[in-house]
Z-matrix of the N, CA and C atoms (Angstrom, degrees):
N
C 1 1.446
C 2 1.538 1 111.07
N 3 1.259 2 117.46 1 -36.14
C 4 1.462 3 125.78 2 -176.59
C 5 1.586 4 108.15 3 -57.40
N 6 1.341 5 114.01 4 -43.70
C 7 1.502 6 117.28 5 177.77
C 8 1.488 7 111.08 6 -64.94
N 9 1.336 8 120.63 7 -37.76
C 10 1.397 9 120.53 8 175.51
C 11 1.531 10 115.50 9 -63.56
N 12 1.306 11 113.48 10 -40.46
C 13 1.506 12 119.80 11 176.40
C 14 1.552 13 106.17 12 -62.04
N 15 1.374 14 116.66 13 -46.15
C 16 1.496 15 117.02 14 -178.24
C 17 1.492 16 113.43 15 -63.97
N 18 1.313 17 119.92 16 -40.06
C 19 1.441 18 123.98 17 178.42
C 20 1.516 19 110.22 18 -58.96
N 21 1.292 20 113.22 19 -49.77
C 22 1.555 21 119.04 20 -179.81
C 23 1.459 22 110.67 21 -63.06
N 24 1.308 23 117.34 22 -41.65
C 25 1.495 24 121.41 23 174.39
C 26 1.487 25 111.68 24 -56.16
N 27 1.250 26 115.59 25 -48.10
C 28 1.498 27 120.58 26 177.81
C 29 1.485 28 114.76 27 -61.29
N 30 1.297 29 116.95 28 -41.25
C 31 1.468 30 122.92 29 174.29
C 32 1.541 31 113.08 30 -60.78
N 33 1.343 32 112.50 31 -43.01
C 34 1.397 33 116.56 32 177.20
C 35 1.530 34 115.28 33 -71.76
N 36 1.288 35 115.36 34 -20.77
C 37 1.476 36 120.56 35 172.14
C 38 1.556 37 109.02 36 -66.26
N 39 1.342 38 114.76 37 -38.75
C 40 1.403 39 117.80 38 179.08
C 41 1.581 40 109.98 39 -63.42
N 42 1.316 41 113.16 40 -43.87
C 43 1.460 42 118.56 41 178.28
C 44 1.530 43 114.79 42 -58.33
N 45 1.409 44 114.05 43 -48.03
C 46 1.466 45 115.55 44 -174.38
C 47 1.583 46 108.76 45 -72.14
N 48 1.352 47 118.00 46 -28.86
C 49 1.487 48 120.39 47 179.79
C 50 1.480 49 107.16 48 -69.89
N 51 1.346 50 122.95 49 -38.31
C 52 1.391 51 126.21 50 -177.07
C 53 1.577 52 105.71 51 -69.91
N 54 1.262 53 118.85 52 -46.71
C 55 1.514 54 119.86 53 -176.08
C 56 1.471 55 108.72 54 -76.05
N 57 1.328 56 123.89 55 -21.12
C 58 1.439 57 121.74 56 175.50
C 59 1.566 58 106.36 57 -67.20
N 60 1.334 59 115.48 58 -42.03
C 61 1.423 60 122.06 59 -179.40
C 62 1.614 61 106.30 60 -60.00
N 63 1.363 62 116.68 61 -48.94
C 64 1.438 63 123.89 62 179.38
C 65 1.504 64 115.00 63 -63.63
N 66 1.376 65 116.84 64 -24.98
C 67 1.452 66 118.19 65 -179.20
C 68 1.545 67 117.13 66 -73.49
N 69 1.348 68 114.10 67 -2.79
C 70 1.487 69 122.57 68 -179.60
C 71 1.526 70 110.10 69 47.64
N 72 1.343 71 115.26 70 57.02
C 73 1.468 72 121.00 71 175.84
C 74 1.509 73 110.28 72 71.86
N 75 1.328 74 117.91 73 38.84
C 76 1.416 75 125.54 74 179.38
C 77 1.572 76 112.56 75 60.82
N 78 1.264 77 115.30 76 32.74
C 79 1.476 78 118.23 77 -179.26
C 80 1.557 79 110.70 78 -100.61
N 81 1.327 80 116.27 79 -13.05
C 82 1.513 81 121.99 80 174.05
C 83 1.461 82 110.05 81 -105.77
N 84 1.359 83 114.45 82 130.17
C 85 1.523 84 118.72 83 -172.41
C 86 1.446 85 114.36 84 -65.08
N 87 1.341 86 120.57 85 -53.56
C 88 1.463 87 120.10 86 -170.58
C 89 1.522 88 111.79 87 -66.76
N 90 1.333 89 118.39 88 -48.64
C 91 1.516 90 113.40 89 175.94
C 92 1.526 91 114.90 90 -63.79
N 93 1.296 92 119.39 91 -28.55
C 94 1.436 93 123.41 92 173.60
C 95 1.509 94 113.67 93 -63.24
N 96 1.407 95 115.71 94 -42.61
C 97 1.441 96 120.22 95 -178.19
C 98 1.615 97 105.33 96 -67.59
N 99 1.328 98 113.53 97 -45.41
C 100 1.539 99 117.03 98 -175.86
C 101 1.552 100 107.33 99 -60.99
N 102 1.370 101 117.21 100 -40.40
C 103 1.471 102 119.73 101 179.81
C 104 1.505 103 109.76 102 -62.22
N 105 1.327 104 121.73 103 -46.67
C 106 1.446 105 123.30 104 -174.96
C 107 1.532 106 111.70 105 -69.65
N 108 1.309 107 118.55 106 -42.99
C 109 1.458 108 122.86 107 -178.75
C 110 1.498 109 106.64 108 -65.11
N 111 1.337 110 121.50 109 -54.32
C 112 1.409 111 120.46 110 -178.03
C 113 1.539 112 114.61 111 -62.93
N 114 1.381 113 115.73 112 -31.22
C 115 1.475 114 119.68 113 176.47
C 116 1.445 115 109.29 114 -64.27
N 117 1.354 116 120.85 115 -47.59
C 118 1.454 117 124.26 116 -177.61
C 119 1.531 118 109.49 117 -61.30
N 120 1.313 119 117.16 118 -43.67
C 121 1.507 120 119.48 119 -177.59
C 122 1.549 121 109.51 120 -67.74
N 123 1.406 122 114.77 121 -39.40
C 124 1.448 123 117.81 122 177.01
C 125 1.544 124 113.62 123 -59.82
N 126 1.314 125 114.27 124 -49.37
C 127 1.482 126 116.80 125 175.43
C 128 1.443 127 116.00 126 -62.11
N 129 1.354 128 117.26 127 -35.22
C 130 1.460 129 120.74 128 176.66
C 131 1.526 130 111.68 129 -65.25
N 132 1.347 131 118.06 130 -44.13
C 133 1.475 132 119.76 131 176.67
C 134 1.518 133 110.63 132 -67.87
N 135 1.334 134 119.15 133 -37.40
C 136 1.505 135 117.74 134 176.02
C 137 1.519 136 110.25 135 -62.37
N 138 1.302 137 118.70 136 -37.60
C 139 1.437 138 118.92 137 179.78
C 140 1.530 139 111.53 138 -66.73
N 141 1.305 140 118.19 139 -37.22
C 142 1.491 141 123.08 140 175.82
C 143 1.555 142 108.12 141 -63.33
N 144 1.330 143 117.94 142 -44.86
C 145 1.441 144 119.38 143 -179.61
C 146 1.495 145 111.98 144 -63.52
N 147 1.364 146 115.70 145 -33.97
C 148 1.493 147 118.03 146 178.22
C 149 1.482 148 117.01 147 -71.55
N 150 1.347 149 117.43 148 -5.47
C 151 1.449 150 118.04 149 176.18
C 152 1.474 151 108.26 150 -67.54
N 153 1.303 152 122.37 151 -30.69
C 154 1.448 153 121.83 152 -178.24
C 155 1.512 154 116.00 153 -119.88
N 156 1.398 155 114.87 154 -25.88
C 157 1.483 156 116.31 155 177.24
C 158 1.519 157 113.24 156 -87.19
N 159 1.258 158 118.46 157 150.49
C 160 1.506 159 119.35 158 178.43
C 161 1.545 160 109.00 159 -63.71
N 162 1.323 161 112.64 160 146.47
C 163 1.385 162 122.57 161 -179.01
C 164 1.612 163 112.95 162 -47.62
N 165 1.325 164 110.83 163 -58.35
C 166 1.484 165 117.37 164 -176.25
C 167 1.533 166 110.28 165 -58.87
N 168 1.298 167 117.76 166 -41.69
C 169 1.468 168 117.70 167 -175.85
C 170 1.503 169 108.37 168 -67.41
N 171 1.359 170 120.26 169 -49.46
C 172 1.386 171 126.21 170 -175.75
C 173 1.536 172 109.71 171 -60.09
N 174 1.261 173 117.79 172 -53.51
C 175 1.443 174 121.14 173 -179.46
C 176 1.496 175 115.11 174 -59.77
N 177 1.320 176 117.86 175 -45.25
C 178 1.471 177 125.82 176 178.56
C 179 1.483 178 109.22 177 -60.45
N 180 1.278 179 117.91 178 -47.26
C 181 1.493 180 121.00 179 -178.13
C 182 1.531 181 108.60 180 -66.87
N 183 1.291 182 117.49 181 -45.11
C 184 1.526 183 119.89 182 178.79
C 185 1.502 184 109.04 183 -56.87
N 186 1.305 185 117.97 184 -51.35
C 187 1.447 186 122.48 185 -175.29
C 188 1.532 187 108.35 186 -64.38
N 189 1.319 188 116.33 187 -40.11
C 190 1.506 189 119.46 188 -178.25
C 191 1.465 190 112.75 189 -63.75
N 192 1.402 191 116.77 190 -47.50
C 193 1.375 192 119.32 191 175.47
C 194 1.530 193 113.66 192 -57.13
N 195 1.312 194 118.01 193 -46.66
C 196 1.486 195 121.66 194 174.62
C 197 1.392 196 115.14 195 -58.54
N 198 1.394 197 119.16 196 -44.23
C 199 1.427 198 121.04 197 -176.16
C 200 1.537 199 110.36 198 -70.27
N 201 1.264 200 118.42 199 -44.78
C 202 1.453 201 120.86 200 -179.70
C 203 1.540 202 108.62 201 -63.12
N 204 1.293 203 117.33 202 -48.20
C 205 1.437 204 122.94 203 -178.74
C 206 1.548 205 112.23 204 -61.81
N 207 1.302 206 116.60 205 -41.09
C 208 1.466 207 119.75 206 178.54
C 209 1.549 208 108.52 207 -69.41
N 210 1.245 209 117.29 208 -33.07
C 211 1.487 210 118.73 209 177.47
C 212 1.547 211 110.20 210 -67.42
N 213 1.337 212 117.60 211 -42.15
C 214 1.465 213 121.63 212 -179.73
C 215 1.574 214 107.34 213 -64.69
N 216 1.317 215 116.92 214 -47.17
C 217 1.443 216 120.23 215 -177.93
C 218 1.547 217 113.04 216 -65.42
N 219 1.309 218 114.55 217 -33.24
C 220 1.461 219 120.72 218 176.06
C 221 1.513 220 111.71 219 -63.03
N 222 1.283 221 113.91 220 -40.97
C 223 1.475 222 122.13 221 -177.20
C 224 1.555 223 108.56 222 -73.90
N 225 1.310 224 115.09 223 -48.07
C 226 1.464 225 118.71 224 -169.41
C 227 1.532 226 110.81 225 -79.76
N 228 1.391 227 118.14 226 -43.20
C 229 1.440 228 121.47 227 -174.83
C 230 1.491 229 114.14 228 -96.65
N 231 1.315 230 118.29 229 -30.52
C 232 1.461 231 119.86 230 -172.26
C 233 1.593 232 111.03 231 -108.30
N 234 1.287 233 120.21 232 0.02
C 235 1.390 234 123.25 233 172.85
C 236 1.537 235 111.76 234 71.33
N 237 1.360 236 115.64 235 27.57
C 238 1.487 237 119.29 236 174.48
C 239 1.494 238 112.86 237 -70.40
N 240 1.319 239 117.06 238 158.59
C 241 1.483 240 123.49 239 -175.67
C 242 1.522 241 110.90 240 -61.38
N 243 1.338 242 112.03 241 139.86
C 244 1.502 243 120.55 242 174.41
C 245 1.475 244 106.05 243 -115.41
N 246 1.315 245 118.68 244 84.99
C 247 1.469 246 123.44 245 -174.12
C 248 1.473 247 107.94 246 -107.18
N 249 1.427 248 121.64 247 152.97
C 250 1.397 249 125.32 248 -179.28
C 251 1.542 250 111.69 249 -50.94
N 252 1.308 251 116.49 250 -42.37
C 253 1.496 252 120.40 251 -177.92
C 254 1.537 253 111.48 252 -64.87
N 255 1.340 254 116.08 253 -38.48
C 256 1.495 255 119.83 254 177.38
C 257 1.472 256 113.06 255 -70.36
N 258 1.359 257 115.94 256 -35.23
C 259 1.475 258 120.37 257 177.32
C 260 1.539 259 108.70 258 -67.60
N 261 1.344 260 116.07 259 -41.66
C 262 1.465 261 119.63 260 -178.38
C 263 1.587 262 109.47 261 -64.63
N 264 1.325 263 113.96 262 -42.84
C 265 1.474 264 116.16 263 175.57
C 266 1.489 265 114.84 264 -60.28
N 267 1.342 266 114.69 265 -43.01
C 268 1.516 267 116.97 266 177.29
C 269 1.566 268 110.42 267 -65.26
N 270 1.298 269 116.61 268 -34.14
C 271 1.566 270 118.96 269 175.31
C 272 1.484 271 106.72 270 -62.72
N 273 1.280 272 119.46 271 -47.59
C 274 1.511 273 120.61 272 178.73
C 275 1.500 274 113.30 273 -54.58
N 276 1.328 275 117.74 274 -37.50
C 277 1.465 276 123.88 275 -178.97
C 278 1.543 277 107.35 276 -67.00
N 279 1.250 278 116.77 277 -45.25
C 280 1.515 279 121.51 278 177.64
C 281 1.458 280 111.35 279 -60.30
N 282 1.382 281 117.00 280 -43.41
C 283 1.471 282 121.29 281 177.79
C 284 1.454 283 109.38 282 -62.79
N 285 1.302 284 119.55 283 -42.82
C 286 1.460 285 122.63 284 176.97
C 287 1.470 286 111.30 285 -56.66
N 288 1.387 287 120.17 286 -47.32
C 289 1.445 288 123.93 287 -179.03
C 290 1.540 289 110.71 288 -59.46
N 291 1.365 290 113.30 289 -42.81
C 292 1.427 291 117.27 290 -179.80
C 293 1.527 292 112.54 291 -64.21
N 294 1.340 293 114.60 292 -45.93
C 295 1.476 294 117.56 293 176.53
C 296 1.457 295 117.38 294 -63.81
N 297 1.355 296 118.34 295 -31.00
C 298 1.468 297 120.61 296 169.84
C 299 1.490 298 113.85 297 -64.24
N 300 1.295 299 116.04 298 -43.47
C 301 1.393 300 120.21 299 179.03
C 302 1.514 301 114.07 300 -64.15
N 303 1.328 302 116.91 301 -43.78
C 304 1.439 303 124.63 302 175.89
C 305 1.570 304 110.77 303 -61.21
N 306 1.328 305 111.08 304 -46.48
C 307 1.526 306 113.45 305 -178.29
C 308 1.552 307 113.96 306 -67.77
N 309 1.335 308 114.42 307 -23.50
C 310 1.451 309 115.62 308 178.54
C 311 1.539 310 111.66 309 -79.57
N 312 1.302 311 116.02 310 -16.90
C 313 1.507 312 121.34 311 178.33
C 314 1.521 313 109.78 312 -76.69
N 315 1.373 314 118.91 313 -21.91
C 316 1.369 315 122.09 314 -175.74
C 317 1.577 316 112.88 315 -93.64
N 318 1.338 317 113.42 316 -7.11
C 319 1.506 318 118.11 317 -177.65
C 320 1.499 319 107.73 318 -80.39
């Protein structure tokens, strides 16, 4: 169950990061509310996952899911640059998430 909490927390991190960008520095009400609500839920689920998962694994996977997802949304929805270097960096993030998951299975 901890991994489910962690994955949902990571997906919510993508949501709050996207809406934080859309809030224009917390000057727009609806995106600001979405940011805060999804942030609180994301942190709450992360804390539940950390009850049983190692700190380093849980935090790295959470950040990795959020960073990769924010990168994808930035490119797809916000027109941010899709350069070979950014794609390589995103690929390394995904590899890091996979390695963290695999390493936690051997503990």
